[in-house]
N, CA, C and O of each residue as an XYZ file, in Angstrom:
536
protein
N     -90.803     -2.782     -6.127
C     -90.144     -2.217     -5.153
C     -90.185     -3.351     -3.748
O     -89.833     -3.088     -2.599
N     -90.485     -4.071     -4.037
C     -90.216     -5.475     -3.527
C     -88.972     -6.133     -3.235
O     -88.560     -6.559     -2.156
N     -88.213     -6.152     -4.861
C     -87.341     -6.599     -4.908
C     -85.988     -5.789     -4.332
O     -85.071     -6.365     -3.746
N     -86.031     -4.372     -4.601
C     -85.244     -3.421     -3.619
C     -84.975     -3.889     -1.863
O     -83.928     -4.052     -1.236
N     -86.355     -4.000     -1.470
C     -86.833     -4.345      0.095
C     -85.715     -5.742      0.079
O     -84.690     -5.992      0.713
N     -86.322     -6.315     -0.748
C     -85.373     -8.183     -0.321
C     -83.479     -7.848     -0.580
O     -82.461     -8.348     -0.101
N     -83.768     -6.700     -1.631
C     -81.928     -7.002     -1.691
C     -81.684     -6.429     -0.522
O     -80.868     -7.043      0.165
N     -82.301     -5.049      0.124
C     -81.701     -4.584      1.350
C     -81.333     -5.358      2.445
O     -80.298     -5.214      3.095
N     -82.475     -6.435      2.693
C     -82.217     -7.049      3.842
C     -81.551     -8.549      3.385
O     -81.692     -9.490      4.166
N     -80.953     -8.716      2.334
C     -79.910     -9.522      1.961
C     -78.374     -8.709      2.142
O     -77.388     -9.227      2.668
N     -78.432     -7.403      1.608
C     -77.186     -6.929      1.944
C     -76.976     -6.544      3.315
O     -75.852     -6.802      3.744
N     -77.798     -5.977      4.127
C     -77.291     -5.424      5.481
C     -77.714     -7.115      6.474
O     -77.964     -7.238      7.673
N     -77.658     -8.005      5.566
C     -77.423     -9.247      6.464
C     -76.179     -9.411      7.287
O     -75.327     -8.922      6.545
N     -75.550     -9.814      8.400
C     -74.610    -10.084      9.021
C     -73.620    -10.917      8.137
O     -72.441    -10.616      7.948
N     -74.250    -11.976      7.636
C     -73.440    -13.020      6.894
C     -72.801    -11.973      5.812
O     -71.574    -11.901      5.737
N     -73.607    -11.180      4.992
C     -72.718    -10.800      3.709
C     -71.673     -9.840      4.454
O     -70.498     -9.948      4.103
N     -72.002     -8.893      5.472
C     -71.384     -8.201      5.713
C     -69.956     -8.861      6.247
O     -68.892     -8.329      5.930
N     -70.004    -10.265      7.224
C     -68.598    -10.688      7.361
C     -68.350    -11.513      6.245
O     -68.194    -12.566      6.864
N     -68.212    -11.792      5.170
C     -68.382    -12.277      3.606
C     -67.294    -11.181      2.830
O     -66.310    -11.387      2.120
N     -67.983     -9.864      3.334
C     -67.452     -9.141      2.516
C     -66.089     -8.748      3.133
O     -65.164     -8.746      2.320
N     -65.750     -8.387      4.510
C     -64.814     -8.495      5.355
C     -63.871     -9.383      4.894
O     -62.796     -9.046      4.398
N     -64.380    -10.887      5.100
C     -63.108    -11.723      5.242
C     -62.670    -11.527      3.652
O     -61.448    -11.517      3.499
N     -63.503    -11.360      2.371
C     -62.599    -11.186      1.220
C     -61.539    -10.387      0.997
O     -60.441    -10.645      0.501
N     -62.177     -8.980      1.591
C     -60.954     -7.846      1.640
C     -59.935     -8.334      2.371
O     -58.841     -7.998      1.918
N     -59.891     -9.071      3.435
C     -58.824     -9.114      4.617
C     -57.994    -10.372      3.302
O     -56.859    -10.209      2.853
N     -58.762    -11.333      2.996
C     -58.064    -12.130      2.184
C     -57.388    -11.829      0.866
O     -56.630    -12.639      0.333
N     -57.654    -10.749      0.398
C     -57.040    -10.150     -0.811
C     -55.820     -9.402     -0.194
O     -54.781     -9.366     -0.854
N     -55.875     -8.803      1.028
C     -54.605     -8.073      1.460
C     -53.746     -9.200      1.979
O     -52.529     -9.086      1.837
N     -54.267    -10.337      2.600
C     -53.522    -11.646      3.023
C     -52.600    -12.147      1.590
O     -51.399    -12.412      1.532
N     -53.422    -12.162      0.714
C     -52.881    -12.821     -0.620
C     -51.729    -11.844     -1.306
O     -51.083    -12.361     -2.217
N     -51.471    -10.707     -1.006
C     -50.822     -9.621     -1.779
C     -49.287     -9.883     -0.528
O     -48.129    -10.146     -0.851
N     -49.914     -9.670      1.048
C     -48.474    -10.420      1.675
C     -47.870    -11.683      1.480
O     -46.685    -11.883      1.748
N     -48.804    -12.739      0.922
C     -47.915    -14.016      0.861
C     -47.535    -13.940     -0.445
O     -46.587    -14.684     -0.696
N     -47.977    -13.248     -1.443
C     -47.214    -13.371     -2.881
C     -46.021    -12.653     -2.703
O     -45.040    -13.133     -3.272
N     -45.787    -11.178     -1.776
C     -44.644    -10.544     -1.474
C     -43.896    -11.399     -0.804
O     -42.712    -11.273     -1.116
N     -44.131    -12.389      0.156
C     -43.215    -12.942      0.770
C     -42.896    -14.309     -0.025
O     -41.747    -14.683      0.214
N     -43.552    -15.101     -0.848
C     -42.924    -15.785     -1.993
C     -41.990    -15.574     -2.731
O     -40.990    -16.282     -2.853
N     -42.294    -14.349     -3.418
C     -41.916    -13.636     -4.368
C     -40.096    -13.072     -3.724
O     -39.045    -13.422     -4.260
N     -40.212    -12.195     -2.539
C     -38.927    -11.651     -1.994
C     -38.553    -12.152     -1.136
O     -37.644    -11.635     -0.486
N     -39.155    -13.489     -0.742
C     -38.179    -14.276      0.308
C     -37.964    -15.769      0.196
O     -36.953    -16.307      0.649
N     -38.875    -16.388     -0.380
C     -38.759    -18.022     -0.587
C     -38.480    -18.017     -1.652
O     -37.421    -18.644     -1.609
N     -38.700    -17.665     -3.058
C     -38.143    -17.651     -4.226
C     -36.774    -17.381     -4.413
O     -36.105    -18.364     -4.730
N     -36.250    -16.435     -4.314
C     -34.628    -16.068     -3.998
C     -33.854    -17.349     -3.687
O     -33.292    -17.975     -4.586
N     -33.828    -17.742     -2.388
C     -33.158    -18.965     -2.031
C     -33.294    -20.380     -2.525
O     -32.468    -21.288     -2.443
N     -34.613    -20.391     -3.105
C     -34.795    -21.674     -4.443
C     -34.398    -21.694     -5.526
O     -34.186    -22.798     -6.029
N     -34.153    -20.507     -6.284
C     -33.447    -20.022     -7.165
C     -32.314    -20.054     -6.995
O     -31.725    -20.395     -8.021
N     -31.502    -19.806     -5.940
C     -30.528    -19.967     -5.775
C     -29.469    -21.318     -5.830
O     -28.329    -21.454     -6.275
N     -30.731    -22.531     -4.940
C     -29.838    -23.119     -4.783
C     -30.440    -23.964     -6.587
O     -29.806    -24.575     -7.448
N     -31.448    -23.691     -6.505
C     -31.300    -24.599     -8.412
C     -30.162    -23.785     -9.383
O     -30.216    -23.988    -10.596
N     -29.185    -22.911     -8.864
C     -28.373    -22.601     -9.670
C     -28.412    -21.040    -10.384
O     -27.911    -20.636    -11.434
N     -29.391    -20.211     -9.139
C     -29.535    -19.102     -9.698
C     -30.575    -18.991    -11.043
O     -30.361    -18.282    -12.027
N     -31.847    -19.945    -10.817
C     -32.579    -19.449    -11.579
C     -33.756    -18.547    -11.165
O     -34.411    -19.013    -10.233
N     -34.132    -17.479    -11.599
C     -35.445    -16.861    -10.981
C     -36.681    -17.535    -12.228
O     -36.616    -17.596    -13.455
N     -37.596    -17.902    -11.397
C     -38.791    -18.458    -11.886
C     -39.657    -17.565    -12.449
O     -40.478    -18.013    -13.250
N     -39.646    -15.886    -12.095
C     -40.388    -15.282    -13.212
C     -39.800    -14.744    -14.702
O     -40.245    -13.964    -15.544
N     -38.538    -15.583    -14.596
C     -38.200    -15.116    -15.878
C     -37.982    -16.089    -16.951
O     -37.638    -15.866    -18.112
N     -38.289    -17.428    -16.259
C     -38.446    -18.384    -17.420
C     -39.295    -18.718    -17.805
O     -40.300    -19.030    -17.167
N     -39.055    -18.774    -19.655
C     -40.154    -18.649    -20.469
C     -39.432    -19.357    -21.634
O     -38.223    -19.565    -21.733
N     -40.413    -19.683    -22.491
C     -40.145    -20.320    -24.122
C     -40.718    -19.346    -25.128
O     -41.889    -18.969    -25.182
N     -39.850    -19.042    -25.811
C     -40.110    -17.937    -26.855
C     -40.433    -18.638    -27.985
O     -39.544    -19.228    -28.598
N     -41.847    -18.669    -28.445
C     -42.458    -19.192    -29.617
C     -42.089    -18.906    -30.725
O     -41.856    -19.702    -31.634
N     -41.964    -17.278    -30.763
C     -41.985    -17.134    -32.096
C     -41.247    -15.587    -31.479
O     -41.742    -14.961    -30.541
N     -40.032    -15.171    -32.194
C     -38.886    -13.954    -31.949
C     -40.103    -12.367    -32.650
O     -41.079    -12.334    -33.399
N     -39.493    -11.549    -32.055
C     -39.845    -10.149    -32.164
C     -39.399     -9.935    -33.524
O     -38.202    -10.013    -33.797
N     -40.463     -9.613    -34.582
C     -39.932     -8.997    -35.623
C     -40.927     -7.926    -36.452
O     -42.127     -7.817    -36.197
N     -40.238     -7.168    -37.470
C     -41.073     -5.990    -37.918
C     -41.825     -5.502    -37.026
O     -42.948     -5.203    -37.431
N     -41.507     -5.218    -35.423
C     -42.321     -4.249    -34.383
C     -43.048     -5.141    -33.922
O     -43.329     -4.993    -32.733
N     -43.563     -6.239    -34.552
C     -44.501     -6.691    -33.200
C     -43.624     -8.046    -32.498
O     -42.791     -8.811    -32.984
N     -44.077     -7.967    -31.490
C     -43.675     -8.295    -30.311
C     -43.922    -10.182    -30.448
O     -44.672    -10.879    -31.130
N     -42.722    -10.512    -29.277
C     -42.349    -11.499    -29.428
C     -43.554    -13.014    -28.560
O     -43.789    -13.018    -27.352
N     -43.887    -13.666    -29.152
C     -44.514    -14.252    -28.404
C     -43.894    -15.339    -27.610
O     -43.233    -16.260    -28.089
N     -44.134    -15.175    -26.486
C     -43.742    -15.785    -25.325
C     -44.612    -16.847    -24.406
O     -45.820    -16.658    -24.266
N     -43.947    -17.977    -23.781
C     -44.829    -19.069    -23.222
C     -44.181    -18.870    -21.915
O     -43.142    -19.488    -21.681
N     -44.817    -17.860    -20.807
C     -43.902    -17.620    -19.549
C     -44.097    -18.682    -18.545
O     -44.443    -18.058    -17.542
N     -44.072    -19.814    -18.281
C     -43.992    -21.030    -17.580
C     -43.281    -20.385    -15.813
O     -43.626    -20.713    -14.678
N     -42.452    -19.613    -16.176
C     -42.233    -19.305    -14.670
C     -43.019    -18.418    -14.002
O     -42.878    -18.383    -12.780
N     -44.046    -17.480    -14.655
C     -44.892    -17.189    -13.646
C     -46.264    -17.852    -13.128
O     -47.188    -17.459    -12.415
N     -45.942    -19.131    -13.872
C     -47.073    -20.026    -13.518
C     -46.497    -20.735    -12.385
O     -47.242    -20.995    -11.440
N     -45.198    -21.106    -12.344
C     -44.699    -21.691    -11.204
C     -44.573    -20.730    -10.183
O     -44.303    -21.201     -9.078
N     -44.698    -19.501    -10.258
C     -44.485    -18.676     -9.241
C     -46.168    -18.463     -8.178
O     -46.517    -18.175     -7.033
N     -46.846    -18.895     -9.709
C     -48.020    -18.657     -8.632
C     -48.702    -19.888     -8.451
O     -49.849    -19.787     -8.013
N     -48.324    -20.881     -8.654
C     -48.290    -21.998     -7.794
C     -47.759    -22.605     -6.556
O     -48.228    -23.573     -5.956
N     -46.592    -21.821     -6.221
C     -45.846    -21.933     -5.168
C     -46.662    -21.184     -4.157
O     -46.969    -21.641     -3.056
N     -47.090    -19.631     -4.752
C     -47.827    -18.664     -4.122
C     -49.348    -19.584     -3.797
O     -49.469    -19.892     -2.611
N     -50.283    -19.953     -4.556
C     -51.172    -20.976     -4.424
C     -50.530    -21.885     -2.809
O     -51.051    -21.471     -1.774
N     -49.581    -22.917     -2.669
C     -49.483    -23.532     -2.475
C     -49.167    -22.798     -0.610
O     -49.953    -23.093      0.291
N     -48.154    -22.038     -0.397
C     -48.202    -21.338      0.884
C     -49.371    -20.706      1.283
O     -49.528    -20.601      2.500
N     -50.535    -20.100      0.288
C     -51.306    -19.360      0.844
C     -52.230    -20.407      1.384
O     -52.703    -20.204      2.502
N     -52.639    -21.803      0.561
C     -53.279    -22.706      1.263
C     -52.696    -23.494      2.523
O     -53.328    -24.220      3.290
N     -51.425    -23.196      2.549
C     -51.103    -24.124      3.977
C     -51.065    -23.192      4.880
O     -51.550    -23.589      5.940
N     -50.561    -21.739      4.917
C     -51.318    -20.882      5.757
C     -52.576    -21.012      6.097
O     -52.606    -21.081      7.325
N     -54.018    -21.107      5.496
C     -54.760    -21.017      5.559
C     -55.228    -22.435      6.514
O     -55.748    -22.438      7.630
N     -54.972    -23.211      5.938
C     -54.699    -24.819      6.986
C     -54.238    -24.114      7.968
O     -55.064    -23.503      8.647
N     -52.978    -24.023      8.262
C     -52.475    -23.943      9.592
C     -53.373    -22.914     10.520
O     -53.368    -23.278     11.696
N     -54.272    -21.515     10.235
C     -54.895    -21.052     10.909
C     -56.294    -21.496     11.141
O     -56.996    -21.232     12.117
N     -56.604    -22.233     10.063
C     -58.029    -22.940     10.841
C     -57.523    -24.465     11.704
O     -58.350    -25.085     12.373
N     -56.437    -24.817     11.606
C     -56.387    -25.683     12.537
C     -55.872    -25.059     13.893
O     -55.942    -25.662     14.964
N     -55.446    -24.028     13.770
C     -55.287    -23.225     15.299
C     -56.505    -22.928     15.954
O     -56.711    -23.130     17.151
N     -57.371    -22.407     15.086
C     -58.541    -22.103     15.501
C     -59.613    -23.331     16.096
O     -60.593    -23.137     16.816
N     -59.072    -24.753     15.521
C     -60.045    -26.105     15.735
C     -59.626    -26.276     17.260
O     -60.314    -26.566     18.238
N     -58.139    -25.974     17.124
C     -57.424    -26.421     18.473
C     -57.890    -25.945     19.639
O     -58.096    -26.543     20.694
N     -58.090    -24.414     19.254
C     -59.110    -23.520     20.280
C     -59.980    -24.062     20.478
O     -59.920    -24.797     21.464
N     -61.166    -24.038     19.761
C     -62.147    -24.871     20.146
C     -62.325    -25.494     20.865
O     -63.081    -25.442     21.835
N     -61.569    -26.294     20.475
C     -61.603    -28.038     21.506
C     -61.423    -27.780     22.617
O     -62.051    -28.250     23.566
N     -60.245    -26.732     22.679
C     -59.820    -26.890     24.282
C     -61.188    -25.898     25.233
O     -61.474    -26.039     26.421
N     -61.788    -24.983     24.290
C     -62.573    -24.647     25.125
C     -64.116    -25.362     25.489
O     -64.888    -24.978     26.368
N     -64.341    -26.662     24.418
C     -65.159    -27.683     24.843
C     -64.761    -28.384     25.780
O     -65.582    -28.734     26.628
N     -63.189    -28.841     25.903
C     -63.041    -29.743     27.092
C     -62.995    -29.065     28.295
O     -63.044    -29.760     29.310
N     -62.882    -27.430     28.455
C     -62.472    -26.979     29.520
C     -63.754    -27.234     30.600
O     -64.814    -27.183     29.975
N     -63.951    -27.487     32.000
C     -64.915    -27.692     32.706
C     -65.292    -26.440     32.765
O     -64.617    -25.411     32.779
N     -66.912    -26.680     32.813
C     -67.611    -25.317     33.152
C     -67.374    -24.601     34.627
O     -67.685    -25.125     35.697
N     -66.951    -23.703     34.519
C     -67.048    -23.561     36.290
C     -68.198    -23.561     37.037
O     -69.158    -23.036     36.473
N     -68.475    -24.192     38.647
C     -69.251    -24.761     39.297
C     -70.697    -23.546     39.141
O     -70.157    -22.459     38.932
N     -72.045    -23.376     39.164
C     -72.872    -22.772     39.216
C     -72.662    -22.065     40.649
O     -72.243    -22.732     41.595
N     -72.901    -20.990     40.754
C     -73.580    -20.480     42.202
C     -74.521    -21.363     43.049
O     -75.391    -21.936     42.394
N     -74.514    -21.561     44.240
C     -75.650    -21.975     45.098
C     -76.761    -21.002     44.804
O     -76.540    -19.868     44.381
N     -77.728    -21.388     44.994
C     -78.843    -20.669     45.178
C     -79.003    -20.461     46.792
O     -78.449    -20.984     47.759
N     -80.126    -19.349     46.627
C     -80.188    -19.034     48.108
C     -80.725    -20.307     49.350
O     -80.449    -20.480     50.537
N     -81.464    -20.910     48.523
C     -81.856    -21.939     49.319
C     -80.807    -23.007     49.639
O     -80.770    -23.402     50.804
N     -79.977    -23.505     48.781
C     -78.721    -24.141     48.644
C     -78.254    -23.609     49.720
O     -77.945    -24.359     50.646
N     -78.110    -22.329     49.837
C     -76.639    -21.721     50.781
C     -77.543    -22.070     52.318
O     -77.057    -22.797     53.183
N     -78.597    -21.565     52.423
C     -79.378    -21.839     53.701
C     -79.472    -23.049     54.089
O     -79.171    -23.282     55.260
N     -80.019    -24.417     53.013
C     -79.971    -25.747     53.280
C     -78.340    -25.895     54.282
O     -78.287    -26.190     55.476
N     -77.377    -25.653     53.547
C     -75.845    -25.698     53.549
C     -75.697    -25.378     55.258
O     -75.461    -26.211     56.133
N     -75.905    -23.981     55.412
C     -75.737    -23.524     56.654
C     -76.444    -24.203     57.738
O     -75.833    -24.225     58.806
N     -77.864    -24.896     57.701
C     -78.841    -25.686     58.516
C     -77.944    -26.961     58.787
O     -77.712    -27.513     59.862
N     -77.434    -27.327     57.313
C     -76.814    -28.784     57.633
C     -75.188    -28.240     58.736
O     -74.415    -29.029     59.279
N     -75.132    -27.191     58.757
C     -73.594    -27.557     59.161
C     -73.840    -26.995     60.749
O     -72.979    -27.182     61.608
N     -75.097    -26.295     61.035
C     -75.656    -25.986     62.480
C     -75.787    -27.461     63.237
O     -75.188    -27.808     64.254
N     -76.872    -28.337     62.347
C     -76.563    -29.742     62.900
C     -75.796    -30.194     63.335
O     -75.886    -30.645     64.477
N     -74.404    -30.290     62.414
C     -73.475    -31.191     62.408
C     -72.999    -30.291     64.001
O     -73.068    -30.898     65.069
N     -72.692    -29.321     63.961
C     -72.207    -28.455     65.550
C     -72.563    -29.038     66.752
O     -71.750    -29.174     67.667
N     -74.065    -29.500     66.840
C     -74.852    -29.744     67.765
C     -74.586    -30.857     68.240
O     -74.600    -31.076     69.451
N     -74.289    -31.775     67.303
C     -74.333    -33.613     67.438
C     -72.448    -33.508     68.146
O     -71.848    -34.537     68.459
């Protein structure tokens, strides 16, 4: 039963839950970026390269024969995956850079002056009254 108790403590810690949320959001973000690369970035690049569609780039190692499928080296899908990775890595880099910039601005911003205590307010009033008498 000790193992179950330890597992429960581990599973409900904030870090584990934050990590799970991050993984889920990361997976969704990966799908968005993959779609962006496949549907927005790759077509213009393929057009610039003479109408090349990366996903269809392949080398047939052995042609289909007697009902057996062809053996194909699909290097275009690999290129597509590398482009996806590069864009995802750059997007994450830019997000972290923006977060770090915001953190730096928070650290550089001067703290608002502290409210004077009642004693300080009273001493200030006394000082002002003494100045008026002179």
